[in-house]
N, C-alpha and C positions, 0 to 999 in steps of 0.2 A: 745701221751699223755692224753693232755685235755677231748678225750672222756674215759678215765680209768675215770674219777672226776665223769663221768658223769655217767656212767652205773652202774646199781646194783652191788653189792660185785658176786652175784651165775651166772652171766658175763665178769667176769673180766679174769676167766679161755678161757675162750674161745678165748673173745680178745685179749688176749697173744693170743694164740696158734696163731689168723692168723696174728695176726703183722708179728711174728715169720716167719711161714710158707711164708709171700708175699716181709721178707727184704735178707730171705734167695737163693728166686726166684731172685730176684735183681740182689744179686751180684751174683748166677750162670749167669745170661746175663752178666754183667760185668766181672767176667771171661773168659765166650766167647768171649769176647771183647778180654779184654786184649791178648788172643790165638792169637786172631786171627792181633792184632798190632804185638807177636811174631812175627813171621812170616810171615807176612811184613815186619819189621824190615831184618830180617834174609835175608832174597832177593833180600832187596834194600839199604838197610842200611848201610853206608861206615862211619862210628863215630867209633873214639876208643877209647878207655880208658882203662892204664895201662895195654896199647900192651892186651886187651882183646872187642871182638864189642861190640857198643853198647845194643845186644838187648840178649848178658850175661847179664847186666847188666838191661836190665827191664824182666828176668823172675819175677821177684819180683811182680810183678805187679799181674800174674793168681796164681802164687802162695800166695797171700797173701788173693784177692778177694775169691780162693779156700779158704780158713781157715774161711776164713768168715761167710760164706753159707753152712760150718759147724759149724757153732759155733751156726748157729741160724736152723738147721734142730737140733741142738743136744736143742737146748734148746727148741724147739717148742714141742718135745720127750720124755723130761724130765714131761712136764706141761703136756704130755695126760697121760705117768703113776700116776704123781699125783692127773687124775681125775680122771684115771678108779680105783687108790684103794682107794680110798673115803677118801681121809685125803684129810684135808685142808693147800695150800700152804699158806705161811706167808704175812705176809703185812709189804709189802718193804717202803712204809710210815707212817705207826707209828714210835713215838720216845720211 
């Protein structure tokens, strides 16, 4: 966020794409880690809550991280489309 104040306006879109792609990759890694956690829980987990195995309750983690990754990929794609169309994105810091 601090860097966005320091770069020229012409570089802000590229910085936004880089940030969104980096965030999507990190969320993708977290999705994979959550998936491995679910596999481990399913194989070794013994806990139950409301008559359901604990791994079912933990499915929220890979689902949430995959949605976060998708959101960042879509944001990067929207910025690329904006750059290719030649229109300037609105500056969110202006009041």
